[in-house]
SEKOLPA-243410 format. One record per residue: residue in three letters; residue number from 1; z, y, x of N, C-alpha, C, CB in turn. Coordinates in Angstrom, 2 decimals, padded with zeros to 5 digits. Glycine has a CB too. Example, Ala and Ser with C-alpha at 12.3 -4.5 7.8 and 13.67 -1.06 7.14 Angstrom:
2
resn,resi,n_w,n_v,n_u,ca_w,ca_v,ca_u,c_w,c_v,c_u,cb_w,cb_v,cb_u
ALA,1,007.80,-005.69,013.19,007.80,-004.50,012.30,007.80,-003.30,013.20,009.05,-004.47,011.31
SER,2,007.08,-002.25,012.85,007.14,-001.06,013.67,007.87,000.03,012.90,005.72,-000.60,014.08
//
This chain:
150
resn,resi,n_w,n_v,n_u,ca_w,ca_v,ca_u,c_w,c_v,c_u,cb_w,cb_v,cb_u
MET,1,-013.76,-026.82,-019.71,-014.12,-026.62,-018.32,-014.26,-025.13,-018.01,-015.42,-027.35,-018.00
ASN,2,-014.85,-024.36,-018.92,-015.04,-022.94,-018.69,-013.71,-022.22,-018.49,-015.81,-022.31,-019.85
SER,3,-012.68,-022.61,-019.28,-011.39,-021.96,-019.13,-010.76,-022.28,-017.77,-010.44,-022.39,-020.25
GLU,4,-011.03,-023.48,-017.22,-010.54,-023.81,-015.89,-011.17,-022.91,-014.85,-010.82,-025.28,-015.56
VAL,5,-012.45,-022.64,-014.99,-013.13,-021.73,-014.07,-012.53,-020.33,-014.19,-014.65,-021.69,-014.36
ASP,6,-012.25,-019.89,-015.42,-011.65,-018.57,-015.62,-010.28,-018.49,-014.95,-011.53,-018.26,-017.11
VAL,7,-009.48,-019.54,-015.07,-008.15,-019.56,-014.47,-008.29,-019.47,-012.95,-007.37,-020.84,-014.87
VAL,8,-009.17,-020.24,-012.37,-009.37,-020.22,-010.93,-009.86,-018.84,-010.48,-010.37,-021.31,-010.50
ALA,9,-010.79,-018.25,-011.22,-011.30,-016.92,-010.88,-010.18,-015.88,-010.96,-012.46,-016.52,-011.81
ARG,10,-009.34,-015.94,-011.99,-008.24,-014.99,-012.12,-007.21,-015.18,-011.00,-007.56,-015.14,-013.48
MET,11,-006.90,-016.43,-010.69,-005.94,-016.70,-009.61,-006.49,-016.23,-008.27,-005.61,-018.19,-009.55
THR,12,-007.77,-016.45,-008.04,-008.39,-016.01,-006.79,-008.37,-014.49,-006.68,-009.83,-016.53,-006.69
ALA,13,-008.72,-013.81,-007.76,-008.71,-012.34,-007.75,-007.29,-011.81,-007.50,-009.25,-011.79,-009.09
ALA,14,-006.30,-012.38,-008.17,-004.92,-011.94,-007.98,-004.48,-012.16,-006.54,-003.98,-012.69,-008.95
TRP,15,-004.82,-013.31,-005.96,-004.46,-013.59,-004.57,-005.14,-012.59,-003.63,-004.85,-015.03,-004.18
GLU,16,-006.41,-012.29,-003.86,-007.13,-011.33,-003.01,-006.51,-009.94,-003.10,-008.62,-011.27,-003.41
ILE,17,-006.10,-009.54,-004.30,-005.48,-008.22,-004.48,-004.10,-008.19,-003.82,-005.37,-007.87,-005.98
GLU,18,-003.31,-009.24,-003.98,-002.01,-009.30,-003.31,-002.17,-009.23,-001.80,-001.26,-010.58,-003.70
THR,19,-003.19,-009.90,-001.27,-003.46,-009.86,000.17,-003.85,-008.45,000.59,-004.57,-010.86,000.54
LEU,20,-004.64,-007.76,-000.21,-005.03,-006.38,000.08,-003.79,-005.48,000.16,-005.99,-005.85,-001.01
ILE,21,-002.88,-005.65,-000.77,-001.65,-004.85,-000.79,-000.81,-005.12,000.45,-000.83,-005.14,-002.06
ARG,22,-000.68,-006.37,000.84,000.08,-006.71,002.05,-000.64,-006.22,003.31,000.31,-008.24,002.13
ARG,23,-001.96,-006.32,003.32,-002.74,-005.84,004.47,-002.54,-004.32,004.65,-004.25,-006.17,004.29
PHE,24,-002.49,-003.58,003.55,-002.23,-002.15,003.62,-000.93,-001.89,004.39,-002.15,-001.54,002.20
ALA,25,000.12,-002.62,004.06,001.42,-002.43,004.73,001.31,-002.75,006.22,002.50,-003.32,004.07
LEU,26,000.65,-003.84,006.57,000.52,-004.22,007.98,-000.29,-003.20,008.77,-000.14,-005.59,008.10
LEU,27,-001.40,-002.73,008.21,-002.22,-001.74,008.90,-001.48,-000.41,009.02,-003.56,-001.54,008.18
ASN,28,-000.72,-000.05,008.00,000.09,001.16,008.04,001.09,001.06,009.20,000.82,001.38,006.69
ASP,29,001.80,-000.05,009.29,002.77,-000.23,010.36,002.11,-000.27,011.74,003.56,-001.51,010.14
ALA,30,000.88,-000.77,011.81,000.15,-000.84,013.09,-000.45,000.51,013.48,-000.95,-001.89,013.00
GLY,31,-000.46,001.46,012.56,-001.03,002.77,012.84,-002.55,002.77,012.91,-000.49,003.28,014.12
ASP,32,-003.19,001.83,012.24,-004.65,001.72,012.25,-005.23,002.47,011.05,-005.10,000.22,012.23
ALA,33,-005.36,003.79,011.19,-005.76,004.65,010.08,-007.16,004.33,009.57,-005.70,006.10,010.51
ASP,34,-008.10,004.03,010.47,-009.46,003.76,010.03,-009.57,002.46,009.25,-010.39,003.72,011.23
ALA,35,-008.92,001.40,009.73,-008.94,000.13,009.01,-008.22,000.25,007.67,-008.30,-000.99,009.86
LEU,36,-007.13,001.02,007.66,-006.40,001.24,006.41,-007.28,001.98,005.41,-005.10,002.03,006.68
ALA,37,-007.97,003.03,005.85,-008.84,003.80,004.95,-009.98,002.94,004.42,-009.39,005.03,005.67
ALA,38,-010.44,001.97,005.19,-011.54,001.09,004.77,-011.13,000.20,003.60,-012.01,000.22,005.93
LEU,39,-009.83,000.12,003.30,-009.36,-000.66,002.15,-009.59,000.07,000.83,-007.87,-000.98,002.31
PHE,40,-010.03,001.33,000.91,-010.26,002.17,-000.26,-011.75,002.30,-000.54,-009.63,003.56,-000.05
THR,41,-012.07,002.63,-001.79,-013.45,002.98,-002.12,-013.78,004.29,-001.41,-013.65,003.09,-003.67
LEU,42,-015.04,004.60,-001.29,-015.44,005.84,-000.61,-014.79,007.07,-001.23,-016.95,006.00,-000.65
ASP,43,-014.62,007.07,-002.56,-014.02,008.21,-003.25,-012.59,007.92,-003.70,-014.87,008.60,-004.45
GLY,44,-011.95,006.92,-003.09,-010.60,006.54,-003.48,-009.58,007.62,-003.20,-010.21,005.28,-002.77
SER,45,-008.39,007.45,-003.77,-007.32,008.42,-003.53,-006.04,007.68,-003.18,-007.10,009.33,-004.77
PHE,46,-005.24,008.35,-002.35,-003.95,007.80,-001.93,-002.90,008.90,-001.98,-004.04,007.19,-000.50
ALA,47,-001.78,008.59,-002.64,-000.63,009.50,-002.67,000.58,008.74,-002.18,-000.39,010.09,-004.10
ARG,48,001.16,009.20,-001.08,002.33,008.50,-000.54,003.53,008.67,-001.48,002.68,009.03,000.88
PRO,49,004.47,007.73,-001.43,005.61,007.79,-002.34,006.40,009.10,-002.27,006.54,006.65,-002.05
SER,50,006.48,009.70,-001.09,007.23,010.94,-000.95,006.48,012.17,-001.45,007.61,011.14,000.50
GLU,51,005.16,012.02,-001.70,004.35,013.14,-002.19,003.35,012.66,-003.25,003.61,013.82,-001.03
PRO,52,003.83,012.12,-004.37,002.90,011.54,-005.35,001.95,012.56,-005.98,003.68,010.87,-006.44
GLU,53,002.29,013.83,-005.93,001.44,014.86,-006.55,000.42,015.46,-005.57,002.30,015.97,-007.13
ARG,54,000.39,014.94,-004.32,-000.53,015.49,-003.32,-001.40,014.37,-002.73,000.25,016.20,-002.19
PRO,55,-002.31,013.82,-003.52,-003.13,012.71,-003.01,-004.20,013.18,-002.03,-003.79,011.98,-004.17
ALA,56,-004.50,012.30,-001.09,-005.67,012.46,-000.22,-006.82,011.81,-000.97,-005.45,011.82,001.23
ARG,57,-007.97,012.48,-001.03,-009.11,011.96,-001.79,-010.28,011.72,-000.87,-009.50,012.93,-002.92
GLY,58,-010.81,010.49,-000.94,-011.94,010.11,-000.12,-011.48,009.37,001.12,-012.76,011.33,000.27
ARG,59,-012.28,008.42,001.55,-011.93,007.57,002.67,-011.63,008.37,003.94,-013.04,006.57,002.94
GLU,60,-012.45,009.39,004.23,-012.23,010.19,005.44,-010.90,010.95,005.37,-013.39,011.18,005.63
ALA,61,-010.60,011.53,004.22,-009.34,012.26,004.06,-008.15,011.31,004.16,-009.31,013.00,002.72
ILE,62,-008.29,010.11,003.65,-007.20,009.12,003.74,-006.97,008.74,005.19,-007.53,007.86,002.89
ALA,63,-008.03,008.50,005.94,-007.89,008.17,007.36,-007.20,009.31,008.10,-009.28,007.88,008.00
ALA,64,-007.62,010.55,007.85,-007.00,011.70,008.51,-005.53,011.83,008.12,-007.76,012.99,008.16
HIS,65,-005.23,011.56,006.86,-003.86,011.63,006.34,-002.93,010.73,007.17,-003.82,011.22,004.84
PHE,66,-003.39,009.53,007.49,-002.57,008.60,008.27,-002.64,008.89,009.76,-003.00,007.17,008.00
ARG,67,-003.79,009.29,010.24,-003.97,009.56,011.67,-003.16,010.76,012.12,-005.46,009.78,011.99
ASP,68,-003.04,011.78,011.26,-002.43,013.05,011.65,-000.92,013.13,011.40,-003.10,014.15,010.91
ARG,69,-000.33,012.13,010.80,001.11,012.24,010.53,001.90,011.96,011.82,001.53,011.25,009.41
PRO,70,003.12,012.45,011.90,003.93,012.20,013.10,004.13,010.70,013.31,005.31,012.91,012.99
LYS,71,004.06,010.29,014.56,004.23,008.86,014.88,005.69,008.45,014.74,003.72,008.56,016.31
ARG,72,005.88,007.25,014.21,007.21,006.65,014.11,007.02,005.15,014.00,008.01,007.22,012.90
LEU,73,008.05,004.42,014.27,008.04,002.96,014.09,008.37,002.70,012.63,009.07,002.24,015.06
THR,74,007.53,001.93,011.94,007.78,001.64,010.53,007.63,000.16,010.26,006.83,002.44,009.63
ARG,75,008.31,-000.27,009.21,008.11,-001.59,008.63,008.18,-001.41,007.13,009.17,-002.63,009.15
HIS,76,007.04,-001.67,006.49,006.94,-001.60,005.03,007.11,-003.01,004.48,005.57,-000.97,004.58
LEU,77,008.13,-003.22,003.69,008.39,-004.52,003.07,007.94,-004.44,001.62,009.91,-004.92,003.17
VAL,78,006.98,-005.26,001.25,006.35,-005.21,-000.07,006.79,-006.43,-000.88,004.80,-005.16,000.04
SER,79,007.12,-006.20,-002.15,007.52,-007.32,-003.01,007.17,-007.02,-004.46,009.04,-007.59,-002.87
ASN,80,007.48,-007.97,-005.31,007.31,-007.85,-006.76,005.91,-007.39,-007.14,008.33,-006.88,-007.32
ILE,81,004.91,-007.95,-006.50,003.52,-007.59,-006.79,003.11,-008.24,-008.10,002.57,-008.02,-005.63
VAL,82,002.63,-007.43,-009.02,002.12,-007.92,-010.29,000.71,-007.37,-010.46,003.04,-007.50,-011.49
VAL,83,-000.25,-008.26,-010.68,-001.65,-007.90,-010.82,-002.08,-008.14,-012.26,-002.55,-008.71,-009.84
ASP,84,-002.72,-007.15,-012.85,-003.28,-007.27,-014.20,-004.79,-007.05,-014.10,-002.62,-006.24,-015.19
LEU,85,-005.55,-008.11,-014.35,-007.00,-008.01,-014.29,-007.53,-007.44,-015.58,-007.63,-009.38,-014.01
ALA,86,-008.44,-006.48,-015.45,-009.09,-005.89,-016.62,-010.50,-006.44,-016.79,-009.13,-004.36,-016.51
GLY,87,-010.93,-007.26,-015.86,-012.28,-007.83,-015.87,-012.59,-008.34,-014.48,-013.34,-006.79,-016.34
PRO,88,-013.81,-008.80,-014.26,-014.14,-009.36,-012.95,-014.21,-008.33,-011.83,-015.45,-010.06,-013.04
THR,89,-014.28,-007.04,-012.16,-014.39,-006.02,-011.11,-013.39,-004.89,-011.26,-015.78,-005.45,-011.10
ALA,90,-012.38,-005.05,-012.10,-011.39,-004.00,-012.30,-010.01,-004.61,-012.48,-011.76,-003.12,-013.52
ALA,91,-009.00,-003.95,-011.90,-007.64,-004.45,-012.00,-006.66,-003.31,-011.77,-007.39,-005.60,-011.00
ARG,92,-005.44,-003.58,-012.16,-004.30,-002.71,-011.86,-003.24,-003.58,-011.22,-003.76,-001.97,-013.15
ALA,93,-002.42,-002.96,-010.37,-001.33,-003.70,-009.74,-000.14,-002.77,-009.56,-001.78,-004.29,-008.38
GLN,94,001.02,-003.38,-009.54,002.26,-002.67,-009.24,002.99,-003.46,-008.17,003.15,-002.48,-010.51
SER,95,003.71,-002.75,-007.32,004.49,-003.42,-006.28,005.66,-002.53,-005.90,003.63,-003.75,-005.04
TYR,96,006.70,-003.18,-005.36,007.85,-002.45,-004.83,007.71,-002.36,-003.32,009.19,-003.15,-005.22
LEU,97,008.37,-001.36,-002.76,008.28,-001.09,-001.34,009.64,-000.68,-000.80,007.23,-000.01,-001.05
VAL,98,010.02,-001.27,000.32,011.19,-000.82,001.07,010.65,-000.36,002.42,012.29,-001.96,001.23
LEU,99,010.99,000.85,002.82,010.50,001.41,004.07,011.66,001.59,005.03,009.78,002.75,003.83
TYR,100,011.51,000.99,006.20,012.44,001.19,007.31,011.70,001.93,008.40,013.02,-000.16,007.84
THR,101,012.36,002.92,009.00,011.75,003.71,010.06,012.70,003.84,011.25,011.35,005.10,009.54
ALA,102,012.10,004.15,012.40,012.84,004.45,013.62,011.96,005.38,014.45,013.23,003.13,014.43
PRO,103,012.54,006.09,015.38,011.73,006.96,016.22,010.65,006.18,016.97,012.61,007.72,017.21
PHE,104,009.49,006.80,017.14,008.38,006.18,017.88,008.81,005.97,019.33,007.09,007.07,017.81
GLY,105,008.46,004.82,019.87,008.79,004.51,021.26,010.18,003.93,021.43,008.67,005.73,022.09
SER,106,010.86,003.65,020.33,012.20,003.05,020.42,012.10,001.68,021.05,012.86,002.96,019.03
PRO,107,013.09,001.31,021.86,013.08,-000.06,022.39,013.30,-001.04,021.25,014.18,-000.24,023.49
THR,108,012.76,-002.23,021.39,012.94,-003.22,020.33,014.04,-004.19,020.71,011.62,-003.98,020.05
PRO,109,014.87,-004.57,019.79,014.84,-004.12,018.40,015.36,-002.69,018.31,015.66,-005.06,017.50
ALA,110,014.66,-001.89,017.53,015.01,-000.48,017.35,016.17,-000.34,016.38,013.79,000.31,016.85
ILE,111,016.89,000.75,016.53,017.94,001.10,015.57,017.27,001.92,014.47,019.13,001.91,016.27
ALA,112,017.34,001.45,013.24,016.68,002.11,012.11,017.32,003.47,011.84,016.75,001.23,010.85
ASP,113,016.50,004.39,011.36,017.01,005.69,010.94,018.05,005.49,009.85,015.85,006.61,010.43
PRO,114,019.04,006.40,009.75,020.09,006.21,008.76,019.63,006.40,007.31,021.22,007.16,009.04
ILE,115,018.55,007.12,007.10,018.05,007.33,005.73,016.80,006.47,005.53,017.74,008.85,005.47
GLN,116,016.81,005.66,004.49,015.69,004.78,004.17,015.33,004.95,002.70,016.03,003.29,004.49
PHE,117,014.16,004.43,002.33,013.66,004.64,000.97,013.21,003.34,000.31,012.50,005.61,000.99
ILE,118,013.37,003.29,-001.01,012.85,002.21,-001.83,011.99,002.86,-002.90,014.01,001.34,-002.47
GLY,119,010.79,002.37,-003.04,009.87,002.92,-004.03,008.86,001.89,-004.45,009.17,004.15,-003.48
GLY,120,007.68,002.36,-004.79,006.66,001.44,-005.23,005.30,002.09,-005.28,007.01,000.88,-006.58
PHE,121,004.32,001.28,-005.67,002.95,001.75,-005.82,002.39,001.28,-007.16,002.07,001.26,-004.67
ASP,122,001.63,002.17,-007.77,000.78,001.85,-008.91,-000.64,001.95,-008.40,001.04,002.81,-010.16
ASP,123,-001.39,000.85,-008.53,-002.73,000.78,-007.97,-003.78,000.56,-009.04,-002.80,-000.33,-006.94
ARG,124,-004.90,001.19,-008.85,-006.11,000.89,-009.62,-007.11,000.36,-008.61,-006.66,002.16,-010.41
LEU,125,-007.67,-000.82,-008.88,-008.54,-001.50,-007.92,-009.88,-001.82,-008.54,-007.88,-002.77,-007.40
VAL,126,-010.89,-001.86,-007.68,-012.23,-002.27,-008.12,-012.77,-003.26,-007.10,-013.18,-001.03,-008.27
ARG,127,-013.64,-004.12,-007.60,-014.31,-005.07,-006.71,-015.71,-004.53,-006.48,-014.33,-006.53,-007.32
GLU,128,-016.04,-004.28,-005.21,-017.36,-003.79,-004.85,-017.81,-004.47,-003.58,-017.36,-002.25,-004.69
ASP,129,-019.08,-004.81,-003.53,-019.66,-005.49,-002.37,-018.86,-006.75,-001.99,-019.71,-004.53,-001.17
GLY,130,-018.38,-007.47,-003.00,-017.68,-008.73,-002.76,-016.24,-008.62,-002.31,-018.42,-009.49,-001.76
ALA,131,-015.65,-007.41,-002.33,-014.26,-007.25,-001.89,-013.52,-006.31,-002.83,-014.21,-006.70,-000.44
TRP,132,-012.23,-006.58,-003.00,-011.37,-005.68,-003.77,-010.99,-004.50,-002.89,-010.11,-006.42,-004.29
ARG,133,-011.00,-003.32,-003.49,-010.62,-002.09,-002.78,-009.75,-001.24,-003.71,-011.89,-001.30,-002.31
PHE,134,-008.94,-000.40,-003.08,-008.15,000.55,-003.85,-009.06,001.69,-004.30,-006.95,001.10,-003.00
ALA,135,-009.09,001.94,-005.60,-009.74,003.14,-006.11,-008.70,004.26,-006.19,-010.39,002.88,-007.52
GLU,136,-007.46,003.86,-006.47,-006.36,004.82,-006.52,-005.08,004.08,-006.16,-006.24,005.48,-007.93
ARG,137,-004.29,004.68,-005.29,-003.00,004.12,-004.88,-002.01,005.25,-004.93,-003.06,003.46,-003.45
ARG,138,-001.08,005.16,-005.89,-000.11,006.24,-006.08,001.31,005.72,-005.91,-000.28,006.89,-007.48
GLY,139,002.00,006.30,-004.95,003.37,005.89,-004.66,004.39,006.70,-005.41,003.63,005.98,-003.20
SER,140,005.59,006.16,-005.46,006.73,006.86,-006.05,008.00,006.37,-005.38,006.80,006.64,-007.60
LEU,141,009.02,007.21,-005.38,010.32,006.84,-004.83,011.31,006.60,-005.95,010.85,007.94,-003.88
ALA,142,012.13,005.56,-005.79,013.16,005.26,-006.78,014.56,005.48,-006.21,013.02,003.83,-007.26
LEU,143,014.74,005.12,-004.93,016.08,005.21,-004.32,015.98,005.74,-002.90,016.77,003.84,-004.32
LYS,144,016.99,006.48,-002.52,017.13,006.97,-001.15,018.45,006.44,-000.63,017.06,008.55,-001.07
ILE,145,018.39,005.71,000.46,019.59,005.09,001.02,020.08,005.97,002.17,019.30,003.61,001.50
THR,146,021.32,006.41,002.07,021.91,007.24,003.12,023.21,006.59,003.58,022.17,008.69,002.61
PRO,147,023.62,006.89,004.81,024.88,006.30,005.29,026.07,006.86,004.52,025.06,006.56,006.81
PRO,148,027.13,006.08,004.43,028.33,006.57,003.73,028.89,007.80,004.45,029.41,005.46,003.64
ALA,149,029.48,008.69,003.69,030.11,009.87,004.26,031.31,009.45,005.08,030.53,010.87,003.16
ALA,150,031.52,010.12,006.18,032.64,009.76,007.07,033.95,010.27,006.57,032.41,010.29,008.46
//
């Protein structure tokens, strides 16, 4: 019976972390910098895939990082999420990301920019106050998609 409880607890934690990762993408696309920053611990860090060596540290800095960037229409497509639990309050996760962008204010459906990116995130997560949060979220780029040469 105890192992059944452990399985349910692990499955629940993995589902909550996967939901957190997907929520990050939705809030990013919605431009809700404050709600996005609230997904991090107070001293959490975030490094976008295009600048993995320049992380924003702390919830306030993360909010400013997203609030102050140039506006654009984005859709972050997240897949291949793998969660590794290290205990009841610690985990790591990896995920892939495809980013599509278009100029802000484009009519819908917008025409996507010709250059797009595929990358991913390596996450360190902690459970605090009954919720999983990002302690560290570090992005990386793997592929850059450009239009064929004319």
